N, C-alpha and C positions, 0 to 999 in steps of 0.2 A: 220828634218833639223839637222845639225851639229853644235854642241856648238863651239863657238869660245872663245879664250882666250881674255880677256878684260885688257887693262893696260894704264897707263898714259904715255904719250910721251911729254916731253919738247923738243921744237923744236924753232930753230931760227925763228922769223918772215919772213925774207926774204927767207928762204929755203921754209916755208910755201907757201908762195905765188907762188913761183916757182911750187910747187907740186900741188897746185890749178890751176894753168894755164895748167899743164902737163895733170892733170885729166880731165878737161874740153875738152881739145883738144882730148883726147882719150875716151871721154864719158863715164867716170867712177866717182865714188866718190872718194874722196881723201884717204879714207879709203882703197878703194879697188885698188886704185893705189899705195899706199904703200905697200900693201900685193904683188902686182905684180913685184914691185920694188925687193923687198926682195927676192922672189922666183927666179926672174932672177939673182939677185947677187948670190944666192946659187947655181943654176944651173951651172953658168960660173965657180965657184969654184969647182965644181964636188961634191956637196953636194945636196943629193936627199931627200927633205922633204916629197916626197909624192905627189900625183896629187892635184891640187887644190879641194875645196869641191864641187864646181858645175860639176866636172869632175869623181866624185865617183859615182857609183851606189849604190843606197840605197837598202837594202834588200827587202823592200816592193815593190819596183818599178823594181825589177829584171826582165830583159827581160826571156821569156819563158813561 
């Protein structure tokens, strides 16, 4: 499992509520929804952070 950076995020309650509704509609956790939205924003701006952790192939589980 890939380690993730944990951090505290202060966020407006109305924005949090909107994120909760969006995450529920997309069948994601709020944390996963925030990460998805951040990756999408970076992609739109032409910044490539790399593939999401679930898309990476673990050396222990490499095909072949």
